[in-house]
C-alpha positions in Angstrom: 174.9 255.4 33.6 176.7 252.2 32.8 174.8 249.7 34.3 173.6 246.7 32.4 170.1 246.1 33.1 169.0 242.3 32.3 165.3 241.8 30.9 163.5 238.6 31.0 161.0 237.7 28.6 157.5 238.3 30.0 155.9 236.2 27.4 157.8 232.9 27.4 155.6 231.2 29.6 152.4 232.2 27.7 154.1 230.7 24.3 153.3 227.3 25.5 149.8 225.8 24.8 148.2 222.2 24.9 147.3 220.5 21.7 145.1 217.6 21.3 146.9 215.8 18.2 144.8 213.5 16.4 146.8 210.7 14.8 146.1 208.2 12.0 148.8 205.9 10.9 151.7 208.2 10.6 150.0 211.4 9.6 149.5 213.7 12.7 147.4 216.6 12.9 146.5 219.3 16.0 142.7 218.9 16.6 142.5 221.9 19.3 144.5 224.1 21.2 144.0 225.1 24.9 146.0 227.7 27.4 145.5 224.6 30.0 146.0 221.0 30.3 143.2 219.7 32.4 141.3 221.6 29.5 142.9 219.6 26.5 142.5 216.2 28.3 138.9 216.6 28.8 138.3 217.6 25.0 140.7 214.5 24.4 138.4 212.3 26.8 135.3 213.8 24.5 136.8 212.9 21.4 137.9 209.4 22.3 134.2 208.8 23.5 133.0 209.8 19.9 135.1 207.3 18.5 134.2 204.6 20.5 130.5 205.6 19.9 130.6 205.4 15.9 133.2 202.8 16.3 130.9 200.1 14.6 130.5 202.9 11.4 134.2 203.0 11.2 134.9 199.2 11.0 131.7 199.1 8.3 133.5 201.9 6.1 136.7 200.5 6.8 137.9 204.3 7.8 140.9 204.5 9.9 140.1 205.1 13.8 142.1 208.3 14.9 143.8 208.0 18.3 144.0 211.3 20.5 146.7 212.4 22.6 147.7 215.9 24.7 151.1 217.2 24.1 152.6 220.7 24.8 153.3 223.0 21.6 154.7 226.4 21.1 152.3 228.8 19.4 155.3 229.3 17.1 155.5 225.9 15.9 151.8 225.8 14.6 151.5 225.5 11.3 150.0 229.2 9.5 147.1 227.9 8.2 145.9 226.0 11.0 142.1 225.3 11.6 140.9 223.2 14.3 139.8 219.6 13.3 135.8 219.2 13.6 134.8 216.8 16.1 133.5 214.4 14.3 135.4 215.5 11.1 136.8 211.9 10.9 133.4 210.4 10.2 133.3 212.8 6.7 137.0 211.7 5.8 138.3 215.1 6.7 141.5 214.1 8.6 143.7 215.2 6.3 
């Protein structure tokens, strides 16, 4: 048997997840990850709605307002000690 058999990597598609990314100034933090883009978009929309609801409080306390976006990310690129960002953690200064 001198035949060469090529195997395809089965886990390659599963290696990519959708991340909700929180940004304050130059600081970026992955808030949450999801296997599907629609779930990440729904989470991003909910987080933005929460920021709008607390906009006056953020202005009064002079806290920076986080901005949220959705981006694909490989699981291997997640920091080892990554933990989800609490949805309202920005109210208690838990962004970083």
